[in-house]
N, C-alpha and C positions, 0 to 999 in steps of 0.2 A: 433609457427614457421612461420618462412615467408614461401610461395608456391612459384611456379613460378606464374607469373604475378601481384606477388601483388601490393597495391598500397599502397605508403611509405610516410606519411607528416613527413614534417620537424621537428616537435613536439616528432616523434615517436621517435629519434635516440638515445637520450638516454635510451629508454631502448632497444633498437635494438643492442648497441652498448655494453652493459652490457652483451647482454646474447649470440650475436655469435663472439666475438672478441674473436678470438683463442691466442694471446697473453696475454688476460686475462684472461683467462682459465690457460693459462702455468703458471703465475705468481699467480696464485690461487693456485696449486699445490703446489710449492713452499714455500709459504706458510703455506701450511698444513703439509710439512717435517719439516719447524723451530719449527712449534707449536708441533712437538712430542718431539724435545729436551727440548722447555720451560718445556714441562710435566712432565719431567724427570730431572729436573736440580737440585730436591733438593737431589738424588740419587747420585750425588758428592759430598755429607757429609759424607757419610757413610767410614768409615775407609778400607783401603785394608784385606779382607780375604779368606785364600790360603786352602784348602785341598785336602791333596795328602795321598793317600791311594793306596799302593804299594804290592803287593800279589807277589811272587817267589817261584821259584822251582827247585833244583837243586840235579842234581846227582852225589855224587863226588864219582867214582867209585874208584880211587886211596885210600881214605879212607876206604869203602866198606858200605857206607848209603845213603840214599839220605835224605837231608835237605828241608824244603817247610815252609813257612809262609807268614808274612804280616805286612807291615808298614803303620804305619796311623802320619801324622804330619801334626796338625792346628796351623796353623801361622796367630797371626794378627798383621795388623801392619797400625799406625795412622803418618802419614807426618802430622804435622804441619805448614809447609813451603808451600806442595800442598793444605792444605786448605782452607790458607789465599788467595792464587793466585783462588780457586776455586769461593773465593766471586763474584769475581771480574770478571772470567769468564761466570760468570750466569748474570752479570749485562752487558757485553757484547752481551749475548744470547738475554735478551731482547729489546737494542739497536740496536742489527740485526732483531729481529722484527718487534719491529716498525718503524725502516726504508722499510722491503719486505712490510709492511703497506702503509706507504707514498708511495713509487713507486706503487704501487696497483693503490692507489690517481691519482698519477700523471700521472702514464698512460693510467687513463680511460678518466683523460681529454684532455690527447692527442691523444688520439683514437676518441674522438668523437670529438675534432678541425677536424681533417681529415677529418671524413666524415661528418662534415656540410660543410668544408671546398669543397669536392668533389660534394657533396651536390648542394651547392649554384654553385659550378664553371658549373655543369652540367647543372640543369637551366638555364643559361645565355648563354653559345651554342646551347641547343635548342633553345633559341628566338633569336640570330643570325641568325641560321638555316631557324627560320620561316619569321626572317625580311629577310634574304639571298635569300629566296626561295620566296616570295612574289616581291623581286626586277625583279627576273629574270623573272617572271612571267609578271609583269608590261613592263620590258625592252621589251620580246617579243614583245607585245602588238605595244609598241613604235614604232618599230623598221618597224611591218608588216605596220601601220600607215602609215610610214614616208618613206616605200619601195613604198608604193599604190601612195603618192604624188607625188614620183617621177617618176614614171612611166608616171603620169599624167603631168610632167616637171612641178610641182608647185614649188616641193623643186631641190636642188641640190646634186647632187653625193655627194659631202664633207660630207653633213648632212645627208644623209643614210649610208655612211661609219659609221661616228662617234654613231650614232643609233646604228648599228654593232656590234661596236666596246662593247657602253656602254651592249647590250647582251652578248656577249663572258664575260664580266667582270662578270657582276652578276650571270652568269652561273658558273664558275669557284670558284666565294665565295660559291653559294648555296654548291658545290660539296663539297668543303673543308669545311665548317661547319659542314655538314653532319659528314664527316667524324672525324672533331675534337669532335664533340659531342659522337659520338658511340664509341668513345677511353677511353671519360671521362666518359661515364656510364658504362662501360666494368671493369673498375677499384672499380664504387663502387659495382655493382653486386659483381666482383668475390669477395671482403670482405668481404659478405654477403654470397656466394653460391646462388645465387639467377642466371637462365636462363631468365630471364626476369620480369622488375619490373617497374612500374607507376611513378614518380617521380608526386607529388602534390605541385604547387607554394606557396613558402616563402609568411603568408599572406604580404600586402601593410600596412606601417606605416611609420608616422611621424618620420625623424633621427634630433635630434635636435644637436647644439653647445655645447659641453662636457665644461663648463668652466673650464680652462687650469689651474688657481692659485687651485679655488675651489677641483677638483677633483685629482691633485696632495695631496695637502693636507690631504685630504683624505683619501688615499692609500697610502703613501708615507712611512708615519712611520708604517704600519700594511705589508709592504714589505717579511719582515722574517716571518711571518706569513702565506700570502697568495701565496707566489711564490713559487712552488714546489721544483726547483731547489735551492734556499737560503732555506728552511725547508732542503733539503738534507744533504748541506754541514753543517748545523748547528750539524748534526743529525752524520755525519762526525766527526766534532771535539769530541763532546761527549764521541763518541767509543777511540779514539785517543788518551784521554787523561787518560780514563782507562788503555790502553794498557800501559800507562807510567806510573803509576804505578806497574803496574805489574812488569815492567821492574827497576822501584825504588825498591819492592822487593827482584827480583834477586837479586840484590847488592846490599843492605846493612842488609838484615833482615834474621839472623841465619837458619839455614833448621833444626827447634827441632821434633825429632821423637819419638814413642813409639812402640815397638816391644812385644808380647807376642805369645810364642809357647808352644804346647805342643804334645810331640811326644806317640808314643805307637807301641809294637811290640811284634809279637810269634811267636815262630818256635816251628816244631814238629820233629821229624826223625822217617825213617822205613828203615826195611830191612838191620841190624845190620849182620855184619858177620866180623869174624878174620879169622884167619891162626891154622894151627893144632895144634900148641904151642901155642896159645895165642888168644883167640878167644876176641872179643870186644863186650862189653854189658852196656848198659847206664844206670844208677839209672833212676827208675822209678817213681815221687812223687808220685805218685795217686795210685800207688801200694804198695809201701814202698819197692821194691825189684828192683833188677835187669832185667832185659828185653831185648831181641833182637828189640823192637818197643816199644820207647818212645816219650815220649814229655814233654818239661817243666813246670812246675808246674803252673807258674804265669807269665804273659807279663811284658815285659819292660814298663815302665810306666815314663815320664819325665817332666817337667814342670819346665819353664822360662820365662827370660823376661829382656828385655833391652831399656834401651834410651840414648840417649844424643844429639849432635848438631853437622849440620856441617857445615863450613863456607869456603867456595870457594877462595882458593888461587890467584892462576893465571888465573883461566877464569875470575876473578873479572873485569881483564882488557877486556875482550870481552864482561862481562857485563856494566861495563860501555859505551864502543860505542853504545852498543843497546840501552842502556838505553837518552843518548846523540841525538842520532837518531832521536827517538820518539818524544823528545824534540823539535827537529825541524820540525817534521811531524805535532805537533800542529800546529808551525808557520804557518807555511806553507799552513796550513785547513784552518786558522784563516784569512791568507793574502787573501786566495781564497773565504772566504767567502766575506768577506767587499767587497773585485772586484765586486764579481759579486751582491753583496747587490746594490751598485753605480751603477754597468752597469745596472742593473734593472731598477732602480729610471731612468737615462736617458732613454733608453729604451722606457718608459710608457710616459716619458716626447715628444720624437719623433713620438709616436702613436697618441699620444693625440694631437697633431701639425698638421699630416696627415688627421686624421680624421675630424677634424672641417675643412681644407682645403676641403675636401673631400666632405663634404654635400653643402658647399660651389657651388663647383663644380658642383653636383647635384639638387640641385637647379636653376643654371643657366642652365643647361641641359634640365632639363623642361621646365621652360619660353623660351626655345629657339627653343625645339619643338613646342610649343603651337604657338608662331611665325610664326615658319616655313608653321606648317598648315594651317594658315591662309594666309598668301601669298602664296602658293601652289595652294588654293581655287579661290584666285584674280588671278592668274595667268592661271590657268586653265582658267574662265572663259573670261578670255583676248583671250585667245589664241581661244577658240570657236566663239568668234566676228569679232575675224578678227585681234585686234589691236595689238596682241603679236606672235611673231615667234617661231616657235619651239624651234627653238633654247635658250631662252629665258625660254619658259616653259624646255627646259632638267635642263636650270642651276639650276631653282628655285626646280627642283626635286631633284638635287642631293642634295643639300644645307639639305633639308627636311630628306633624308637619311640616310646622317651623321650625321645630330643632334639627329637623332632618335638612331644609332648605340650609338651614345655617351651616351643618357640616360641608357640605358642597361648594357654599361660598367662600368657606375660610380656608379648606384644601384646594382648592384653586389659586385663592390670591397667597398663600404660600408660595405655591409653586412659581406664580409671577413675580414677587416679589424677589425671588431667592436666581431669578434671571434676571434682574434690576442688579440684582449684587456683582451677580457675575459680571454683566457687561459694566458695569462701572470697575471694574478689578479686570479688565482685558480679557475678559475668558467668560462668555452667557452661559456657558454649561458647568462652568464647575464645581456651581453649589448644586447641582443635578445629582451627578455624577459621585462627588464624593459622599 
């Protein structure tokens, strides 16, 4: 568990996302709930069994006696039409469970991408802040120097004002960079519920151009297995195919059923009385005589069964409509899956092109930085010896700062683009680990 002020490495992100993501925990609970349905799927094949037990008591004052007893009915019903659909229902459950597992893996990669992207974004803004803070400090020193020269009559008022403008420009950038990196780091901290965190630098490495044709050939043929969006659409097609079969059964398969029942009842009477002319008595089978209190000697017992089939007539038109709609839904899902596959392949092609262009830009910015640093050192020596003016030094200095910022921008843009390519191919960190 992370504590406040914890140091986080870029390589720690896969573990942190798995442990700390709230969305993943919700998805895990959803999977557990579906697992309960999967574990009880075989119970759906059992017949319908109903047991009714009904005790009763009646006070029949008009007849002069009380009646009490109970009725018990055991009914077993087996609907073969429903049993057939149960097979498909369980198959749909398994496909839905498979879909939840796929959604969990897709969500994990998306969460990992979001946090890795934010990690790189925060480091980029921190680098910008360090760069802008250094610019502000250097601009302040340069402004103080020019101001002294102005007072000595060596530099003009215009040069002094230009130095002052440069100072406030870099001061503004430093404050804005600090604000931007604070906002970016806040997003990262809140995701993992941290009050404070230190992000370690992503290790420097050489990023090479990805061969366009070879990379596309390697991954395009497996897009349906690698890209989670495509895999989920294929799972959706499977579910809709099974649902279509259920609609077909409702339309054409007669509903055959078997029903077996057992009925048992017993009654007893008490408080028998009559008029003075004709008292009412009941024969008591247990004593073989008439009594004011009597019960039946045996309970009523009935056993039976029936079977048959139901074939809907008028509802068939509604079932036919549902079946036709299910066929259209399958076509739509297949079309969506095919479009997504082609679109993803095109997107992969564009990302690889952008990546290769960005690799070239990054290499150019690194070389430009090296040359600009050399130029600045030469111009600084020339200025100190008096062979170059402060304006020339400021011009070279601005060029150096521009290429330094470009290098920072290009490096982290390249990292984020590689994360995006990895996400598209189902493994966010793939192109940063290889």
